[in-house]
Structures are given as C-alpha cells and as structure tokens.
MARTORTOR-418547 format. One record per residue (C-alpha): residue number from 1; residue in one letter; z, x, y. Coordinates in steps of 0.2 Angstrom, whole numbers. Last residue first. Example, Ala and Ser with C-alpha at 12.3 -4.5 7.8 and 13.67 -1.06 7.14 Angstrom:
SITE resi resn    zz    xx    yy
SITE    2    s    36    68    -5
SITE    1    a    39    62   -22
END
This chain:
SITE resi resn    zz    xx    yy
SITE  352    s  -191   295   743
SITE  351    c  -177   296   731
SITE  350    v  -176   315   730
SITE  349    d  -172   317   748
SITE  348    a  -165   335   748
SITE  347    e  -147   338   754
SITE  346    v  -141   342   737
SITE  345    i  -156   353   732
SITE  344    e  -156   362   748
SITE  343    k  -137   366   746
SITE  342    f  -141   373   729
SITE  341    s  -153   385   736
SITE  340    e  -141   390   750
SITE  339    l  -126   393   738
SITE  338    h  -135   406   728
SITE  337    d  -122   419   725
SITE  336    s  -108   406   723
SITE  335    f  -118   397   710
SITE  334    l  -121   413   700
SITE  333    q  -103   416   701
SITE  332    v   -99   399   695
SITE  331    l  -110   401   680
SITE  330    r  -101   417   675
SITE  329    p   -84   409   678
SITE  328    d   -88   394   667
SITE  327    f   -80   379   675
SITE  326    k   -64   369   674
SITE  325    i   -51   383   674
SITE  324    g   -62   399   674
SITE  323    s   -69   395   691
SITE  322    l   -60   380   698
SITE  321    k   -58   388   715
SITE  320    i   -77   390   715
SITE  319    i   -80   372   712
SITE  318    h   -69   366   726
SITE  317    s   -76   379   738
SITE  316    a   -94   372   734
SITE  315    a   -88   354   737
SITE  314    e   -80   358   754
SITE  313    e   -96   368   759
SITE  312    f  -108   354   754
SITE  311    s   -98   342   764
SITE  310    w   -88   329   755
SITE  309    a   -94   311   754
SITE  308    k   -80   297   755
SITE  307    k   -72   290   740
SITE  306    y   -69   276   728
SITE  305    v   -85   266   731
SITE  304    r   -95   283   731
SITE  303    e  -102   294   744
SITE  302    q  -111   309   739
SITE  301    t  -106   327   740
SITE  300    l   -92   326   727
SITE  299    a  -103   318   714
SITE  298    d  -117   330   717
SITE  297    l  -107   345   714
SITE  296    v   -97   338   700
SITE  295    d  -112   333   690
SITE  294    a  -121   350   693
SITE  293    i  -105   360   688
SITE  292    a  -103   350   672
SITE  291    v  -122   350   669
SITE  290    i  -121   369   667
SITE  289    r  -107   370   655
SITE  288    a  -115   356   645
SITE  287    f  -131   365   643
SITE  286    i  -122   381   639
SITE  285    h  -113   372   624
SITE  284    i   -94   372   625
SITE  283    q   -87   384   612
SITE  282    e   -92   397   625
SITE  281    g   -75   394   634
SITE  280    k   -65   379   628
SITE  279    i   -64   364   616
SITE  278    g   -52   350   621
SITE  277    r   -61   337   610
SITE  276    p   -65   322   622
SITE  275    y   -60   329   634
SITE  274    g   -55   344   646
SITE  273    s   -40   356   646
SITE  272    g   -49   369   635
SITE  271    d   -49   383   649
SITE  270    y   -68   380   652
SITE  269    n   -66   362   653
SITE  268    e   -74   348   643
SITE  267    h   -81   334   653
SITE  266    h   -99   340   650
SITE  265    e   -97   340   631
SITE  264    y  -103   323   624
SITE  263    a  -116   319   636
SITE  262    i  -123   337   636
SITE  261    v  -123   338   617
SITE  260    k  -132   321   616
SITE  259    a  -144   325   629
SITE  258    a  -149   341   620
SITE  257    k  -152   330   604
SITE  256    i  -162   318   615
SITE  255    i  -173   332   622
SITE  254    k  -176   340   605
SITE  253    r  -181   324   597
SITE  252    d  -170   321   581
SITE  251    s  -164   304   586
SITE  250    k  -150   294   578
SITE  249    k  -136   301   587
SITE  248    l  -141   296   605
SITE  247    i  -132   279   607
SITE  246    k  -117   281   596
SITE  245    i  -115   299   603
SITE  244    a  -115   292   621
SITE  243    h  -101   280   617
SITE  242    a   -90   295   612
SITE  241    p   -94   303   629
SITE  240    h   -89   286   637
SITE  239    e   -72   286   630
SITE  238    q   -64   295   644
SITE  237    m   -66   279   655
SITE  236    i   -55   269   644
SITE  235    a   -41   283   646
SITE  234    f   -44   282   665
SITE  233    e   -41   263   664
SITE  232    e   -25   265   655
SITE  231    d   -19   279   666
SITE  230    t   -23   268   681
SITE  229    l   -39   272   691
SITE  228    k   -39   276   709
SITE  227    g   -47   263   721
SITE  226    p   -64   256   723
SITE  225    k   -66   250   705
SITE  224    h   -84   248   701
SITE  223    l   -84   258   685
SITE  222    i   -67   250   680
SITE  221    k   -72   232   684
SITE  220    n   -90   236   676
SITE  219    d   -82   238   659
SITE  218    i   -87   254   651
SITE  217    f  -101   253   637
SITE  216    i  -115   258   649
SITE  215    k  -104   273   653
SITE  214    g  -110   282   638
SITE  213    i  -126   286   647
SITE  212    d  -116   298   658
SITE  211    h  -126   315   654
SITE  210    l  -142   306   652
SITE  209    p  -150   313   667
SITE  208    a  -147   331   660
SITE  207    a  -159   329   646
SITE  206    l  -175   332   656
SITE  205    c  -169   347   666
SITE  204    l  -160   355   650
SITE  203    t  -177   353   640
SITE  202    e  -186   361   655
SITE  201    v  -173   376   655
SITE  200    e  -175   377   636
SITE  199    y  -194   379   637
SITE  198    s  -193   392   651
SITE  197    i  -181   403   641
SITE  196    l  -163   403   643
SITE  195    n  -153   419   645
SITE  194    g  -154   422   663
SITE  193    e  -142   409   670
SITE  192    l  -152   408   686
SITE  191    l  -165   397   679
SITE  190    g  -152   386   671
SITE  189    l  -143   385   688
SITE  188    q  -159   379   696
SITE  187    k  -163   367   682
SITE  186    s  -145   360   682
SITE  185    i  -146   357   701
SITE  184    n  -163   348   699
SITE  183    a  -157   337   684
SITE  182    v  -140   333   693
SITE  181    r  -151   328   709
SITE  180    k  -162   317   699
SITE  179    v  -147   308   690
SITE  178    h  -138   305   707
SITE  177    c  -153   297   714
SITE  176    a  -149   280   706
SITE  175    t  -133   280   717
SITE  174    e  -117   275   708
SITE  173    g  -111   258   705
SITE  172    s  -112   260   686
SITE  171    d  -126   247   685
SITE  170    a  -137   257   696
SITE  169    e  -133   272   687
SITE  168    m  -138   265   670
SITE  167    i  -154   256   676
SITE  166    e  -159   273   685
SITE  165    t  -155   282   669
SITE  164    l  -166   271   658
SITE  163    m  -181   272   669
SITE  162    y  -178   291   671
SITE  161    i  -177   293   652
SITE  160    i  -192   282   648
SITE  159    e  -203   291   661
SITE  158    k  -198   308   654
SITE  157    q  -201   302   636
SITE  156    s  -218   296   641
SITE  155    l  -223   312   648
SITE  154    e  -217   321   633
SITE  153    l  -228   310   622
SITE  152    d  -243   312   633
SITE  151    t  -240   331   631
SITE  150    y  -237   330   613
SITE  149    h  -254   320   610
SITE  148    k  -263   332   622
SITE  147    t  -257   347   612
SITE  146    k  -260   339   595
SITE  145    v  -278   335   600
SITE  144    v  -281   352   606
SITE  143    d  -273   359   590
SITE  142    i  -285   348   580
SITE  141    e  -300   355   589
SITE  140    n  -294   373   586
SITE  139    n  -291   369   568
SITE  138    l  -309   362   566
SITE  137    k  -316   377   575
SITE  136    k  -306   389   563
SITE  135    n  -312   378   548
SITE  134    d  -330   379   554
SITE  133    r  -329   398   555
SITE  132    k  -320   400   538
SITE  131    l  -334   389   531
SITE  130    e  -348   399   539
SITE  129    r  -340   415   533
SITE  128    r  -338   408   515
SITE  127    y  -356   402   515
SITE  126    r  -362   419   521
SITE  125    y  -352   427   507
SITE  124    l  -359   416   494
SITE  123    e  -377   419   500
SITE  122    l  -374   438   499
SITE  121    h  -366   436   482
SITE  120    n  -381   427   475
SITE  119    a  -394   439   483
SITE  118    v  -386   454   476
SITE  117    r  -384   447   459
SITE  116    s  -402   441   458
SITE  115    k  -409   457   465
SITE  114    l  -399   468   453
SITE  113    e  -403   457   438
SITE  112    v  -421   456   441
SITE  111    a  -423   474   444
SITE  110    h  -413   480   429
SITE  109    f  -404   495   435
SITE  108    p  -400   510   424
SITE  107    k  -386   508   426
SITE  106    t  -375   493   425
SITE  105    v  -371   480   439
SITE  104    y  -353   473   440
SITE  103    d  -347   459   451
SITE  102    v  -335   452   464
SITE  101    a  -324   467   465
SITE  100    g  -306   464   470
SITE   99    i  -295   478   463
SITE   98    n  -291   468   448
SITE   97    f  -310   465   445
SITE   96    g  -313   484   445
SITE   95    e  -299   487   433
SITE   94    e  -304   474   421
SITE   93    i  -322   481   420
SITE   92    s  -315   499   418
SITE   91    n  -304   493   404
SITE   90    i  -318   483   395
SITE   89    d  -329   497   393
SITE   88    v  -346   496   403
SITE   87    r  -347   513   411
SITE   86    a  -364   516   417
SITE   85    t  -359   510   434
SITE   84    l  -363   501   450
SITE   83    f  -348   491   457
SITE   82    i  -352   475   467
SITE   81    i  -340   473   482
SITE   80    p  -339   458   494
SITE   79    t  -332   460   511
SITE   78    d  -316   451   513
SITE   77    q  -306   466   515
SITE   76    i  -316   472   530
SITE   75    v  -304   468   545
SITE   74    p  -288   468   535
SITE   73    s  -291   485   527
SITE   72    n  -281   486   511
SITE   71    k  -296   479   501
SITE   70    i  -307   493   508
SITE   69    i  -295   507   503
SITE   68    k  -294   499   486
SITE   67    a  -313   499   484
SITE   66    l  -314   517   489
SITE   65    k  -301   522   476
SITE   64    f  -311   512   463
SITE   63    g  -327   519   468
SITE   62    d  -322   537   467
SITE   61    i  -314   547   482
SITE   60    g  -316   565   476
SITE   59    p  -331   566   464
SITE   58    m  -340   549   461
SITE   57    m  -340   538   445
SITE   56    v  -338   520   451
SITE   55    d  -354   519   462
SITE   54    l  -351   506   475
SITE   53    l  -363   493   482
SITE   52    l  -355   485   497
SITE   51    l  -361   468   504
SITE   50    d  -361   459   521
SITE   49    f  -357   475   531
SITE   48    r  -348   480   547
SITE   47    k  -351   496   556
SITE   46    t  -342   510   564
SITE   45    k  -327   513   553
SITE   44    i  -337   508   538
SITE   43    i  -348   523   541
SITE   42    d  -334   535   540
SITE   41    i  -326   527   525
SITE   40    a  -343   528   516
SITE   39    q  -345   547   520
SITE   38    q  -327   550   513
SITE   37    g  -332   540   497
SITE   36    n  -348   551   493
SITE   35    l  -366   551   495
SITE   34    a  -367   537   508
SITE   33    f  -380   524   512
SITE   32    s  -386   511   524
SITE   31    f  -398   497   521
SITE   30    n  -405   482   531
SITE   29    y  -410   467   521
SITE   28    s  -419   451   526
SITE   27    d  -437   459   525
SITE   26    n  -433   464   507
SITE   25    k  -432   480   497
SITE   24    l  -420   477   484
SITE   23    i  -429   487   470
SITE   22    s  -434   501   481
SITE   21    i  -417   502   489
SITE   20    a  -408   503   472
SITE   19    v  -420   516   466
SITE   18    k  -418   527   482
SITE   17    i  -399   525   480
SITE   16    n  -399   530   462
SITE   15    e  -410   546   467
SITE   14    s  -397   551   479
SITE   13    v  -384   553   466
SITE   12    d  -366   553   473
SITE   11    d  -368   534   476
SITE   10    v  -363   522   490
SITE    9    i  -375   508   495
SITE    8    l  -371   498   511
SITE    7    i  -379   482   514
SITE    6    e  -382   473   531
SITE    5    y  -390   456   529
SITE    4    k  -403   452   542
SITE    3    n  -401   438   555
SITE    2    n  -403   448   570
SITE    1    m  -405   437   586
END
C-alpha cells in the first residue's frame, strides 16, 4: 500500500522547482511538477494530489487563475494550495486567501519555513480526509439504523391497522375479510392508474382498510339491520365520514393522513351527488376515487345481512354503468379493461 503524499509544484522557473524539491526531499513525498498553468491542468486531470504549491507570477494562466480553476472543480476543490511568491504586498496576500489558499511561502525559500508549512498542511489535510471518511461511515450507520427503525415502525402500523379494522368490521356485521379485499383491489387499481409512484400505491393499500372506521360510532341496530334503512337511519349512516375525521385528524403520519382523506371522501360521487360535501370530479382525492370502486365491488360481491351476494359480472356491470356518475370514468375504463385481474382478487381466499 502506498502511503506517500503526492505534491504538485507549479513554477515557470525550473530552478525554483529543483530548489523546492531538494528542500522538501523526504521518503514520504512523491513530487510532480509543471512549468505553466496549462501543464498543471493537464496533470491534475489524470492524478490526485495532497498538496499544490503554485507560483503566483506565471505567463498565461497565473497562480491565481489556476487556483480559481481548481476551487471550481468539485473533485479537487478541497486540495490545499500554498502560493509560492516574491510578492508580499497585502493585496496579493488577501486575493490569494480569498481564492481559497491555505498559506503563502515567500521566495527565496527558507528551508525550515517551507518544510514546516508543507508538513503542517499535509497533516491537516490527512486529518480532514479521515474525519470526512469517518463522518460518512457514521452517517451510513445512522441511515441503516433509521431504515430499520422506520421499517419496524411501518410493520407495526400495518399490524395495528389490520387489527383495528378487523375489530371494526366484525362489529359492523360485515366480514372481516372485506378490508383486505378492498386493500388488494385498491392496490391493483392504483397500479393501473399510471400516475401514482410505488410508494403512493403502498400507502393507498395500507390506508384503504380504514375507509369505514367512522362506522364504530354508528348504532349497531342500524349497522346490523337486515332490511332497508329509513331516511332517518340513512342520514345517521351518512355521518360516518365525519366521525372518521374525529378519529384520524390528530395524526401526521402519512398512512393515517391518507386514511383520513379516503374515509372522508370515498362516498363522494364523480358527478357531485355524493356526501358529505358534494364535491365532484378531480376535487375528490384520487385515493378516495379508487377506494370508492373497490368498496362497492367487494360490497356487491359479498353476502351481507341485508342482501345476497352478486356475481362478479353483475357487480362489474353495475360499476361500469355508473361511470361518470358515481365513479371516475378513467378509473372505470381501467377496471373494465382488466376485469379478470379484479375477479381473481374478489374470488381469492384472503382470510385463510
């Protein structure tokens, strides 16, 4: 392994380069040199250095111009620069430090000064690189811990959501498998929708089971009623989206925020005839428009206390007829184009 420091000396006077190398000669140093700014640029393109010693007064690209080029190059901009110059006026010194130099060494060289300054800045540069490497390693380790923590947290959220919805659905008199099928149907339609990224589809799938959580505030006599609801009972049933807001409004978690939107808007109709607000079209969140189809599809194809199960074909025909009225016509078209995939989801045994 090569542990030597790489040093580039740039000076248009070759004798100055020879003097610098003779003073700095050390088993720990490897030297490269250039007689002008362009040569230095060509060398820097092919090799990395731990320190650059730049003469200020050079024809063409002088030391200041060369330093600016280096400091504007992200890959090498942290390489320390020491200016070599006979000019010690305050303006030149200030300009050099403003560009980003770490030090000045005056000509003619004083051996002890040159060796000390070079050694000090090489050591500082090594420490900075080690610190940067250690920080990167530490940040990577922190990211791994965060990822594991968030993964565990998301899994816990999934389990809590499914436990909560199973209790909710069992209490409402509906099959506990309903929420799983609604989630699966919603995910499939979300994937077909085309504008949702994978993370959004996953969020939709996790949030969909909470679409009817507001029903836990509805009297069981209404929820379990085998016959048609009276107008008064139906009005009470229509309050469940508002009840959902009360339950979910205090959380800032993305899944719960998505569930809040779904629970509040999935009974809105595309033509504005739904509830609770009567909004229409794309005013209704895409998640709610998707879950509206999933919820109705599963509700129609499953037996309930107040109805017999419809065949998948009957339910699909009903949804297609309500395109542009109750449901988003673009989503209905996607549903219609992929009926077999939805039929598989509806008929799958998700509770086994």
